[in-house]
N, C-alpha and C positions, 0 to 999 in steps of 0.2 A: 398674435398664437407665438405660447410658449414652447422652444424645442430643447429636449434636452441634451448634455452635453452631449451623451453617447451616442443620442441622433446625431449631432451635428459632424460628430467626427467619423461615423459610419458613412454620413452623406460625401463628407470630404474624402475619405478612402476610395467610395465606388465613384465620383467624380472622377477623380485622380485615376485611377484605373483602366475608365474609361479613355480615357483622355491621353494614357501611354497607349494605350492597342493602337490608338485610330493613329497617332503618329507614327509608331513602328511598322505600322502594317501601311499605312502609306508610303513609304520608303522601302517596303520590301525586304523588311529583316525577316529573317530567317527562324529566329527563335525571339519574337517578342516577349514571351514570358518573364523574359530575366530583367526583362524591364519593368514588369508585374510584380515580381518578387521583389526589386528593390523598394515598391511604392508600400507594398505588404510589412516590410521590416522595418521601415523607416517610420511607418506610422504608431504614435504614440499617445502616450494622454494628454500631454502639452507640448506646446512648441518647442519648447527647450530641448523634451527629450526627444523630439524629431530633428531637430536640427544638428543635436549633438550625434545619434545615430548616422544619420547622413555625412555626417565630417569622417567619420570615423569608418563608414562602410567605403568611403573614396580612399582614403586614406588605406586600409586594411587592404583594398584591390589589389591597388598598386604597388603596396609591397609585397604582396603574395604575388604577384607578375613577376617581380626583380627574382624575389623565390625559386619562384618555376622556372626560368628561364636560366636562373645556374644553374639548377638541378639537372634541367637538361642536358645544357653545355657541358658538365660534369660526366654525366652518365649518358650519352646519347644510346646506345646499343645495349648496356645491360638493363637488362628490367629488373634483376634483384636488388641492383645496387640500387638503381632510382627507388624501387620502390622501400628499399629501407632509407636513404635518403630522404625521401618525403613523409615516412613516419618519425623520423627525428622531427622533421619540420611540425607536425603536427602536433609532435609531444609537447613541443615546446611552448604551442600555443595553447592547448590544453593545460598544459602546467599556468602559465602566467592567468590564463584568465579568470582564475578562482578567487585572486587576491591583486588584481588591477583594478583601478579607478577606470579603465577606459576597455573595460568585456570587450565590446561591441568592436572595438580594432581586433584584438587578439580570435573575435569568434570567424569575421571576414578573413583573415591571414590564415585561417584553419583550413577553409573549405573553398574557399574561392580558387589555390592553386589544385585542388582537384576538379573543381567546378570547369578549370580550362582543360584539365585531363581528358574529361568526360565530352566536352565539348568538340576534340580533336576527334573522336570516335578512336581514342590511343595512340594515334599518330601524331607525332611529338615533333614532325617535322613542320607543319602549319600552324602550332602554338602560338607563331606572334600573331598572325592574323586573327585567328581567335581569341586569343586576351585582348588586342586593339578592341575589336568587335563587345566583347564583355565588357567592357569599361565604358561604351559609348553608350551600349545599352540602360546600364547599370546608371550613367550620369543622366540619362533621360529620364530615369526614372524619380531618381535623387532630387534632379531640377522639378520636374512637374509637381512632386507631392511638398517638395518646399514653397513654391508657391500660392498652392492652395493651403498649405497650415496657414500661411504669411498673410496670405489676400481674404481667404475667406474663414471667416470665426475663428482668429488670432485666439489660441488660447495660451496667452503668454504667461512665465513663471514667475514675474516680478511681483505679482499677488499673491502668489502660494508663495514665495518666500517671505513674503510680509505675514501672511497667516503663521509659518512655522515659525519662524520667531517671536512671532507675538505668542503663540503656545507653549514651547519652549521655555521663556521666560516665567511666562503666567506660573507652570509647572513647576520651575526652579524656586520660585515664591510661595507656592501654596507646600510643596514637600518642604521647603525650610521652616513654614512657620508652622508645619504639623511638629517639625523637632523641636522646636523653640519652644511652642508651647509644653510640650512635655518635659521641656527644661525644666523651665519655670516651677509649673506646678508639682514635683517632683514624682511625675508618674514616672510607671516602670513602661520603658518603651520596646514595642512588639514590631517586628520585621514584616512589613505589610508587602509580599512577592506580587501582588497584581500592579501595586503602585509603583515597584520599580521596574518589570517591566512596560508599562506604558511608560516611565520617563523615559528608556532606551529607546524607546522606540518612537518619541518625538522628537528625543535627539539624534535619531538616523534618518527621519524626514526632513532637517535644516538640513543636514551636509548634503542631501539628495537634490533641496532645492536650489540651495548655492549653485550646484554642480548647472542645473538643468538654467537658472537665472542668467548664468552668465552666459549660455549660448544664444538667448531669443531678447538681452536684455543691454542697449548700450551702456546704461548707466554705471549697470552691475557690473559687466565687463572691464570700464573705466577704473573699476574700485576691486575687482576679483582679488588680489591679493589680500585687500584689507576684509572683505568676506570670507574667503578661506582663513584667515586666522580666527576671523570672530565664531566662525563654527568650531575652531580646535579648542579657543578657550573656552566656548560655550559647553562643549564637550567634558572637558575638565572641571567644569564645575560641576558641572551633575558627574561626575568621581566621584569630586569630593563630598556631594551630597550624602552619595549610598556608603561611600566610609564612614561619615557623620551620622548618618542611622545607626550603622554597624556597632560605632562604639557609645553612642547612645543607648543602645541594649544592654549593653554591661552598665552603666555607670549612671542612668538618668534616675533611679530611683535611690542614690546616695544626698540628691541634694547638691550639686555639681554648684552652684553658685556659693556653698559655703566654705568651697575649697578653693576654689579657683576667680583672682579677684578680676573684677572689671566684668562677671559676665554679662549682666543686665543692660550698659549700657553697649557692651560688644554685639546683643541682640538687636537693639533699637537701629543701632547705626548699620547692621547688614540687611534688617527690613528695610530700612530708608534705600539702601543701597539698590535692591531688588527691584522697589516699585521704582526709582529713578530708571535704573537699565531697560526696563519694560517702558516706561513714557518717553525715553530717547529715540530707542528704536521706532516707537507707534509714531513719533512726531518727528522723527528725523531732526532730533536737534542734540546738542551736546550735552552731555553727563557731567554734572558736577563731579570733579577730582577728589578723592576722598585722600584722608590720611591713612598708616598703618595703624591699627587695633588688635594687637596682641594679648593672648592671654597669659597670663602668668598665675604660680601655685603660689596657696600659702601653707608654707613649710611648716611653721607650728603646729596649724591646726591639721596637715596631714600624718602628722608624727602617731596622731591618736587612733590611726585604722587599719585596717590589715594591709599587708602585701599586696594581694589581689585587688582591692580596692584602690591603693594606691596605682596602679598600673593600669585600670581601666580609667582610671584619672588623666592618667599621662598620656593613654590613647586619645583620648576623648579630646584633650589641650592640642594635640597637636592636629587634632581631625578640624578643630576649631580655626587654629590658626594656617592650615592650608588653604580652607575654604575662604578667610578674607583675603590671603594673597591671590586664590586664584579669581577671586570676584575683584578685586581693584586690575586685573588685568582684563577682565570680559571689561569693566567701563573703557580702559584704554583703548579696548579695540573695536566698541561702539564709537566713539567718537574718533577712531583712524577712520571709519566710513564716511563719516562728514569730514572731515576734512583732509582726506587722503594721507593720514600718518604712517608711520614706520615703523610700530611698535614691533611687527611680526619679525623683525631683524633681530629682534632678542632672543627669539625661538629657532637655534636653528637645528633641535635635535627633534622638532616634528617633522620633518623629510625622513630624516635620517631611520626615525621609528617607522615609517612605509615602508622605505627598501629592505629593512631587515624584516618585516612580514614577509615582503616581495618574494626573495631569494631563498626564506628559510625552509629546508623540508619538512612538508606534511601529510603525512601517510594517508589523510584522507584524498588530497591531489595528485600524490601518486598513485593512488588507487584510479581515479577516472584516466589517468593516462592510459593504465592499463587495460582500461573498460572501452576505451574508443579505438588502441590500437587491436585490442583482439575482434574489435568488430569491423574494424577495416581489412586485417589479413582473413578473417574468416569468408568476406565478400567476397576479397579479391583472389584467392585460392578457388573460390566457386567460382568466378570470370574465367579463369586459365583453365581450370581441369574437368569442369562442367560444360561438354558441348550446348552450344546455342542457349547457355542459360536466359530466361525472361531480365529482361531489363538492364541487364550487362553491365557496363561501367555505372551507369545509373542506379545501382544498387549500392555500388562503393562511393557515391559521393550524396546519397540521400540517409546510410547509415552513418556516413561521416558530418553531416549538419545536425542528425537526429541527436548522436554520441554527443557533440560537442554544444548542441545545448540542454541533454541532457546532466553534463557536467556542470553547468551552470545549478539546474534546481535537480541534483540527486535523487531528492525526495519524492519526484512526481511519481504517481502510478502510471505504469506502462500500459497494463491492461485498460485505464480509464484513456489513457491516450491515443491507444489503437480502436477502442469501441467507436468513440467521438469521430475521428478521423475518416473509418471506412462508413461510420454512418453517413456525414456528410456525402462522401462518395458516393454511395449509393444513392442517397437524395439527388444527386445528380447526373444519374442515369438518364430520369425522363427527359431532362433539358436535353441530355447529349443526342440520346434516340430520332424523339420527337419533335423538340421544337427546334434546336439548330440545323436540323438539313433541311427545314422550308423557310428558312430567315432572308431575307432577300434583301443584300446590301451590307456594310457596317453601320446605317441607323438603328435597323432594327436587332443587330447583334449586338451594338452597343445598350442598348435599352436591356436586352438580356443581362449584362454582364454587370449594368448598376443596379437593376433589383436583384440579382441573385448576391451579389457584396454586399451591399447594403442589409439585407437580412440575416444572414450569416455571420458578418460581423458586428450586427447591433447585439445578435441574441447571446454571441459570443463573449461580446463583451460584458452583458449584464450577466452572464453566468460564470463564467471563468476569470473575469477582470481582463483591462487591458495590456496587459505584459506578462499574461499566462503564456505558455509554450503551446498548452490546446487551440488557445486559440488561434496562435500562427501555424499551424498545423491544418487546421480544417480550412485557413482561406489558400494556403498553398497548394496545398494534393488536387484539389478540383483544377486547379490552372492548367497542373499537368496535366490532368484527365482531360479538359477540351482542348488544351493543346493550340491556342488560335494563331492563328497564319492563313495566308492568302491562298493556300490550296490546301483548306482544309477536306481533310478526309473522316469519313464514319466507318468504325470498326467495330463490331462487337469484339471480334478478337482483341484489338488494341484496346479497348474497354477493359476486359477481361485481365489483360494482362498487367493491366496497372495495379487494376484490386490486389493479382497475385503478387505482382513486387511489393507491394504494401505490406500485405502479410509477409512475404522470406524477410524483409527489413524488420519486424520486429519480431519476428522469431529468432532475427540473428541477436538482434538485440538484448533479447528475452535470456541468451545465452551470456553473452558480452556483459551484460551489467552486473552477473553475479560473481565475475574473477577480478580479480585474487579472490574477494571474498563477496560473502550475499550483501546486497543491496537495499536488504529490507530496512522500515526506518525503526524496526523493534530492534533488529540485531544492533544495527549503526548507531542507536541512541545507547544502547550497552558498551559498545569498543570506545566509544569515545568518553564515556565517564570512565574506565577501567583506565583509559589510556591517559587521560586527564590526574587520578587517582596514582599513577605511578610517578609520572613527570612530578607532580608535587612534591613527592616521596624523595626525589633526585635532590628537589631545589632545598627542601627541609635538611635533609642530611648535608648539603653543600656546603652550610659552614664552618664545617669541621673536619674538611675535607684538608691534610696537609699542605701548605705554602708550595713547597715544590712540585706537588703535582696538580695545582693550578695554573701553572705556568705553560703546560703543555698546550701546544697548540689545538691536539682533539680533545685534549680533555672541555678547554676553553667554547668548543663547536657543540658539543655534548650538554654542555650546558645550556647555551643560547637555545639547542632544539628545544629542553624542556621547558624552557622558560616561554616559546615559542606556544607552544603546546597549552600552558596553561594558561597564557594571555587571550587567546584565541577560542579555548574550551567551552565558557559560555556557549559562542556565541554555533559553536558547533551543534553541541547539545539542543541547543532551541530551535537550531535548524531541522535538525531530524526529527523534535518533538514536533512539530509542525506538519512533518507526514504521518503521523500515528494516529489512525481513526482510533478513538476511545471507544468507539462503540464493539469495536471487533475484539479490542483486547481482554486478556485475563490475565490474573496474575498480580496488577497491580490497579489503582483507582487512576482518576484523572487528578486526581488534589494532590495523590502521592507523588505523579510525575510532575508537578509544579512544582511541590516543595523540595525534590531531590534538583528539578534546574536553581532554583533561589539558592540552597545551600552548595550548591556546586558555587556558584557565583561570589558569596559570603566566603568560601574558603578562597577564591583563586585570587581576593581583591588581599584578603591578609598572607598569603603565602607568596604575591609578588612584591609587600610589603615588606617581608619579612628577609625575600632576596634584595632588597635596596640597603635594607641595614648589613647584609654581608656585601653587598658590593662595594658601598662605601668604607667599608672598615670603620665601622662607628666602634667606639671607644666603648667598653661598656666594663663599667666599674661596680662590684660588688663583693662579698665575702666567698671565700674558695666553695663555702657548702653552695654557694647560692650557684655561683661558674658550674660548680657540678653538677648541682640539680639541671640546668639548663642543658649541658652537655648528654643527660643522661634523658631528658625532655625530647632531644632532637633525635634519638636515636628511638625512643620507644615510639612518637610520632610518624615515623620512618616506618615503621614495621606496621604501623597498623594503614597507614596509606598503602604498604603493599599488599598486605591484608585483602583488605577491601576492595585492589584492584585484582583481583582473584591470583597473586603471585603470594610463593610461600606461606601454603594453608596448614604447614604443621604445625606453624605457629597455633599457641593457644590464648584466645582472644581472652579469657578470663583473667589470666596473668597479666596480659597487658595492661586490662583496664585496671587491677587492682595496682598497677607500679603507677598508672597515672594516676589514682588518687593518694599514693605515699608521696609522690615527687611536688604535688601541689599542697597536700596537707604540710609538709616539711617545710614548703615555700611561703606558707600562710601564719608567718611571725610577725613580733611588732615590726614596722618600719623603722623605728628610731635607729638601729644599728646602720641601716643605710644610710639615715640623715648623718650618721656621725660620718659617714667616710665621704660625705657630699660636702660638708662645712671643711673638708680639708684646705682646698684648691678651686680654682676655676676649671681646671681639669677635669677634677674631682668632680664637681657639681654636674660638668656636663656628663660623665661617663655614667654617673647613677642615673639621671635623667633617663640617659639611651637604654641603660638597663632595665629599667622602669616601664620605658617603652616597647622594648623586645619583649619582657615579661606577659604584657598588655596582650601584644598581637598573638603570643605563645597562650594565650590564656584562651582568645576568641577563636584560634583554631582549633584548639581542645574541646570548647563547647560544641563547635560545627561538627566534630568529627564524631563527638559522642552521640549528638543529634544523627546526623546519619548514618551512623552504624546500628543506632534503634529505629533507623526506616528500613536501611535495608536488608534486616534480617527478617523483617515483617512484609517483604517482598516477595512473590515467587518468582524467581529470574526466569528460570526454567522455560515456565509455563509461557509468562510476557514474553520473550525470547523464539516460542514455534514460528516458522514461515507462515507466514498467510499467503492469499495468491497475489499475482504479482499487480 
């Protein structure tokens, strides 16, 4: 009989939960719930994810215990200083969660310290004993579920890794073939937003699969550095393909093969490379190494076309050469997996980029920190000043847990989460009042736990997915209501108190999640767009800032902040877009939303290229008039970015558009003048090429800005940003 994967995972979860309760109650633990809690949070879609969570859970618990004991030792008598120190600890955890590769470690660090506080009932003098007990209970849940995950229907991630690798490499090949076919046929290439998003999703799936397989597959673990490098190189190829598509959208109708030397041989060689890489990964074989295949320009033919077309060709040539370099690096990374090579040592910047994003300030991350702290302090003050408040410290603990989980998924609908959680708790009432009091012994109780957990888990996974926050909450809260132990008591007052506690928690969260600003997806979608446009304006203008100002440490941090915003903007905007219910919005259609997201990605790529041109201090050689026009273009582009971001609305947009046209009309002269400068020396040759590349990037930004302006003017932003229900 065939059993679906969802049913198998639900059966494993139910069996592990029953086993944990049986062991905990047999040794007379007072709170077996925490062992069951560990089982629920560690149960994931595959073995690698489960083991990752289990390891991070234990490390986070130990780290939180150490931090908690230090805070208790520093502030044993002053509850306000103690709470401030606790808030600082939770704030750091919430901030690092949102850009860390080990999110569950920081989640556990954030709430376990409050879990210990709740377990002591506010009496910190017994925190050591309670901490040891919590570690034992958590370890029991982790070990039991780990054994079930490994021994019963193990769902190892190595197969998923092979599928994800093959799918991404096949997507690379198809995407590249689409670009190359348009290049050969001299057809105007149109950017396809759906294919771009699909390619990015497949790329993200590979990185996740590498992390999971490193935990549950010995072979992958032994070559984890090589697999990580393969994932990084595959991402670099993905980005190169996306940028190639952008450049071909400008120049594909020119007949590139007529102006660039060796295009046909390049295309055939690249297609062989993509086919070889896919076969090498699929069959675990070495891929034949290849030689450099650079593209050069035919100067004599280029002299007969305009500056604009020359700039577009320059951007396309560099995109083709970048793809060639990244494909060779990808081949090396594939061969490294087979023979455990060390080509990853040539790319030390990959680690630096991770830490750059990890520590750089981000308004969304800071806002989530504020939301968590507001929720904690509202609950804490209510606990102090409301006599006999329902739930007591449990309210503080559960608000912290839910708020931290919501920080990872801020677009989640709070009302929907509250509704389903309370619904499942109400469904547990017949069991609590009519079934459990009549059960005799643990065997009958175990059967009830098994059936209940399997049914809830199965339908929650089918409806919300295995990693959904709602799925976790609807499994956890009934466990709190049931409160399984050896001294089982049944009380209508206790049951209703738990429901009221749940309602109080969501009421406090409804207030806190809108501080310091609204958490509605529509508003945050627009806020992230405005933030991106503002940061893009600052980077576009950065190239014309005097050198003496650039030496300031504050200015460097200022630029790095804006670079971080631009680099993560597409993910943030796409993240909030997923929370928008297109059936309920007004003022913007689904197609308009999708096009805005894609345009932001296109602009982001080009602005980052422009920043790298400025950072590398490329030698730009052109006539004084053209250099002057480039300076004016930066000023006007920055003003339009500011205008679209909602700032400086006193600027007359029609005047800016006319200025745009004048600048590029004046620049659209015969390219022979530049070619004469190019022939002067080797340095001037490189300088003219760099200027054409800069002009092509500027032309891309100009086109995307013009389309974004037209699209933005056609959208009713005020209607779109109206607040809906939670």
